[in-house]
C-alpha positions in Angstrom: -9.3 -106.8 14.2 -5.6 -105.9 13.9 -3.6 -105.3 17.0 -2.6 -101.6 16.9 0.0 -101.7 19.7 3.7 -101.2 18.9 6.2 -103.4 20.6 8.9 -101.3 22.2 12.6 -102.3 22.1 15.4 -100.5 23.9 18.5 -99.7 21.8 20.7 -98.2 24.5 23.8 -100.2 24.0 25.2 -103.1 22.0 24.2 -105.7 24.6 20.6 -105.4 23.5 21.2 -105.7 19.8 21.2 -109.5 19.4 17.9 -109.8 21.3 16.3 -106.9 19.5 17.2 -108.1 16.1 16.2 -111.7 16.9 12.7 -110.7 18.2 12.0 -108.4 15.2 13.2 -111.1 12.8 10.9 -113.6 14.4 7.9 -111.1 14.2 8.5 -110.6 10.5 8.9 -114.3 9.8 5.8 -115.2 11.8 3.8 -112.7 9.7 4.6 -114.7 6.6 7.0 -112.4 4.8 9.2 -114.0 2.2 12.7 -115.0 3.2 14.1 -112.3 1.0 11.9 -109.6 2.5 12.8 -110.8 6.1 16.4 -110.4 5.1 15.8 -106.8 4.0 14.0 -106.0 7.2 17.0 -107.4 9.1 19.2 -105.0 7.3 17.0 -102.0 8.1 16.8 -103.0 11.8 20.6 -103.4 11.9 21.2 -100.0 10.4 18.6 -98.4 12.6 19.9 -99.6 15.9 23.5 -99.0 14.8 22.6 -95.4 14.0 20.9 -95.0 17.4 24.0 -96.0 19.3 26.7 -94.4 17.1 25.0 -91.0 16.7 22.4 -90.5 19.4 23.7 -92.4 22.4 20.8 -94.9 22.2 17.1 -94.7 21.8 14.0 -96.8 21.2 12.7 -98.8 18.3 8.9 -99.2 17.9 7.6 -102.1 15.8 4.1 -103.3 14.7 2.7 -105.3 11.9 0.4 -103.5 9.5 -1.8 -104.2 6.5 -2.9 -101.8 3.8 -5.3 -102.8 1.0 -4.5 -106.4 1.7 -0.8 -105.9 1.5 1.0 -107.0 4.7 3.8 -104.9 6.1 5.8 -103.9 9.1 6.3 -100.4 10.6 9.5 -99.5 12.3 10.0 -96.2 14.2 13.2 -95.1 15.9 13.2 -92.3 18.5 16.2 -90.7 20.1 17.2 -87.6 22.1 20.5 -87.1 20.3 22.0 -84.0 18.8 19.8 -84.2 15.7 20.6 -83.5 12.1 20.8 -80.1 10.4 21.0 -81.4 6.8 18.9 -84.6 6.5 19.1 -84.8 2.7 22.9 -84.8 2.9 23.0 -87.4 5.6 20.7 -89.8 3.7 23.0 -89.7 0.7 25.3 -92.8 0.6 28.8 -92.3 1.7 28.1 -89.5 4.2 29.1 -90.1 7.8 29.9 -88.2 10.9 31.6 -91.2 12.6 34.2 -92.2 10.1 32.1 -95.2 8.9 31.0 -96.1 5.4 28.0 -93.9 5.8 25.5 -96.4 4.2 23.0 -96.5 7.1 20.3 -94.0 6.2 20.8 -94.6 2.5 20.4 -98.3 2.8 17.3 -97.9 5.0 15.7 -95.6 2.4 16.4 -97.9 -0.5 14.9 -100.9 1.2 11.8 -99.1 2.6 8.6 -98.3 0.8 8.0 -95.4 3.2 11.0 -93.6 4.7 10.9 -90.3 6.5 13.3 -88.6 8.9 12.3 -85.8 11.2 15.1 -84.2 13.1 15.8 -81.0 15.0 19.1 -79.7 16.3 19.6 -80.5 20.0 16.2 -82.2 20.1 16.7 -85.6 18.5 15.4 -87.6 15.6 12.4 -89.7 14.6 12.8 -92.1 11.7 9.8 -93.9 10.2 10.0 -96.8 7.8 7.3 -99.1 6.4 8.2 -102.2 4.4 5.5 -104.2 2.5 5.6 -107.7 1.1 4.5 -106.5 -2.3 5.4 -103.3 -4.0 2.6 -100.8 -3.1 0.6 -99.1 -5.9 2.5 -96.1 -7.3 2.0 -92.9 -5.3 -0.4 -90.6 -7.1 -1.7 -88.1 -4.6 -2.4 -87.7 -0.9 -4.8 -90.3 0.3 -8.2 -88.8 1.2 -7.9 -90.2 4.7 -4.6 -90.5 6.5 -5.0 -91.9 10.0 -2.1 -93.3 12.1 -1.5 -94.2 15.7 1.3 -95.0 18.1 0.2 -97.0 21.1 2.6 -98.3 23.7 2.0 -100.4 26.9 3.2 -99.1 30.2 6.9 -99.9 30.6 7.2 -103.4 32.0 3.7 -104.5 30.9 3.0 -107.0 28.1 -0.6 -106.0 27.4 -1.9 -102.6 26.7 -5.1 -101.0 28.0 -5.1 -98.3 25.3 -6.6 -98.9 21.9 -7.3 -97.1 18.7 -9.9 -98.2 16.1 -11.1 -96.7 12.8 -13.4 -97.5 10.0 -15.1 -96.0 7.0 -18.9 -96.3 6.9 -20.6 -94.9 3.8 -19.6 -91.2 3.6 -18.2 -91.2 7.1 -14.8 -91.9 8.7 -15.2 -93.0 12.3 -12.4 -93.2 14.9 -12.3 -94.3 18.6 -9.5 -93.8 21.1 -10.1 -95.7 24.3 -8.3 -96.1 27.5 -9.3 -99.0 29.8 -9.3 -98.2 33.5 -5.9 -98.8 35.0 -3.5 -100.9 32.9 -2.6 -104.6 32.3 -4.8 -107.5 31.2 -8.2 -106.3 32.5 -7.7 -102.8 31.0 -6.8 -104.5 27.7 -10.0 -106.6 27.8 -12.1 -103.5 28.3 -10.6 -101.7 25.4 -10.6 -104.7 23.1 -14.3 -105.2 23.8 -15.0 -101.6 23.1 -13.1 -101.8 19.8 -15.1 -104.9 18.7 -18.4 -103.1 19.7 -17.3 -100.0 17.8 -16.3 -101.8 14.6 -19.6 -103.7 14.6 -21.8 -100.7 15.4 -23.9 -99.3 12.5 -24.6 -96.0 14.4 -23.5 -92.9 12.5 -23.7 -90.3 15.3 -20.9 -90.2 17.9 -23.4 -89.9 20.8 -25.2 -93.1 19.6 -21.8 -94.8 19.2 -20.8 -93.9 22.8 -24.2 -95.2 24.1 -23.6 -98.5 22.1 -20.1 -98.8 23.6 -21.5 -98.2 27.1 -23.9 -101.1 26.7 -21.3 -103.3 25.1 -18.6 -103.1 27.8 -20.7 -103.3 31.0 -19.1 -106.6 31.9 -15.6 -105.2 31.8 -14.0 -102.7 34.2 -14.9 -99.9 31.8 -12.9 -97.3 29.9 -12.7 -93.6 28.9 -13.0 -92.9 25.2 -13.6 -90.4 22.5 -15.4 -91.0 19.2 -14.9 -88.6 16.3 -16.9 -88.9 13.1 -15.9 -87.1 9.9 -18.6 -86.6 7.2 -17.2 -86.4 3.7 -20.4 -84.7 2.4 -20.9 -82.2 5.2 -17.1 -81.7 5.5 -17.2 -81.5 9.3 -16.1 -83.4 12.4 -18.6 -84.4 15.1 -16.9 -85.4 18.4 -18.2 -86.9 21.7 -16.1 -88.2 24.5 -16.4 -89.5 28.1 -13.4 -89.3 30.4 -9.9 -87.9 30.1 -9.0 -88.4 26.4 -7.4 -85.1 25.2 -8.8 -84.1 21.8 -7.6 -81.2 19.7 -8.2 -80.0 16.1 -5.3 -78.0 14.7 -6.1 -75.9 11.6 -4.0 -73.3 9.8 -6.3 -70.6 11.2 -7.1 -71.9 14.7 -6.6 -74.6 17.3 -9.6 -76.0 19.2 -9.7 -78.3 22.2 -12.7 -80.6 22.8 -13.9 -81.0 26.4 -15.1 -84.5 27.3 -17.9 -85.4 29.7 -17.1 -86.8 33.1 -17.8 -90.5 33.5 -16.7 -94.0 32.7 -18.0 -95.9 29.6 -19.5 -99.1 30.9 -20.1 -97.8 34.4 -21.6 -94.3 34.5 -22.3 -92.1 31.4 -24.2 -88.8 31.7 -27.9 -88.9 30.7 -27.3 -86.0 28.4 -24.6 -86.2 25.8 -24.1 -83.9 22.9 -21.6 -84.0 20.0 -19.6 -80.9 19.2 -19.4 -80.1 15.5 -16.3 -78.6 14.0 -16.0 -77.5 10.3 -13.3 -78.9 8.0 -10.5 -76.7 6.9 -7.7 -77.7 4.4 -4.5 -78.6 6.3 -6.4 -79.5 9.4 -5.6 -82.5 11.6 -7.3 -84.1 14.6 -5.1 -85.4 17.5 -6.3 -87.7 20.3 -4.1 -88.6 23.3 -4.7 -90.7 26.4 -3.6 -89.5 29.8 -0.4 -91.5 29.4 0.8 -88.2 28.0 1.3 -85.1 30.0 -1.7 -82.8 29.8 0.2 -79.7 28.4 1.4 -81.4 25.2 1.6 -79.2 22.1 2.8 -79.6 18.5 3.9 -76.0 18.0 7.4 -77.0 19.1 7.8 -79.2 16.1 8.2 -76.9 13.1 6.9 -78.2 9.7 5.9 -81.6 11.2 2.5 -81.4 9.5 4.4 -82.1 6.2 5.3 -85.5 7.5 3.4 -88.8 7.9 1.0 -88.6 10.9 3.0 -91.4 12.6 6.0 -89.0 12.9 3.9 -86.5 14.7 2.5 -89.2 17.1 6.0 -90.5 17.8 7.3 -86.9 18.5 4.5 -86.3 21.0 5.3 -89.6 22.8 9.0 -88.8 22.7 8.5 -85.5 24.5 5.4 -85.9 26.6 5.1 -89.6 27.7 4.6 -90.0 31.4 6.0 -93.6 31.4 3.7 -94.5 34.3 0.7 -95.8 32.2 -0.2 -97.0 28.8 0.4 -94.3 26.1 -1.5 -93.6 22.9 -1.6 -90.9 20.3 -3.8 -90.9 17.1 -3.4 -88.4 14.3 -6.1 -88.0 11.7 -5.7 -86.0 8.5 -8.4 -85.6 5.9 -7.2 -84.4 2.5 -10.1 -83.0 0.5 
């Protein structure tokens, strides 16, 4: 079971650079990347943190190891509250700089990345996403039928994270779980890890049955809140059931719907009566799940055209603007492309 949590590195001034670069280099090397690939990752990290300080007055770099179709990779996301860019295409071109430098930063990052996206708004800031894989991924043909991403961060100052996101495909279904262990720290992490293991092993196909299974599986932990969403590729609909304060929203071109969870704690007290809400699929629709590490009044309407970007960009933008910074934080974004 992969660890879905991003490591968070501050890039607020040059005094952090050496430690940041060393730690990310060590992470890439420990994952078994070739020496040449680790060197390319080093260049991307150097350009990313240099851009943050030169152009945005500092920011954060989020890092996690990933694996897609057996191909190991690393995901890097930079977030800043700087002035933003009005012409991203021009700024990515080599030789363009606003700081009298060589202007190779964004261009170099794009060349060395297998996935490279920049989302930026004037006077808002910038989110840069890169993914680098050990092997060249298969050529891009069309949108993947299932595009699910998450950004999960521990409470500032904590090493372990009590939030967790898990997903799997079972027959004609895509099943996802966002869980938040009570409190934060090691015991909360144990609760959500146990829930994730139980979820991945469950053969249940209905979200209510999955919640019941989770409830039985985590009784020896401190418990958690969580929401399970199941998408049926044949029926073309979502079925959702949740217990506790996970915010769940489906945004479609024609409407936005919020799902209301049941009161309770999975593992301690779950209502005797649980029902799943069914929501039909609509092209261009995406499902967003957030833990209460984000402020309750979050919205995506302030991010124009962000639905055209990778779901990780949307998750990072929500954390950028709505993170409470007093608890673990998690956002999962699910897009089905039928």
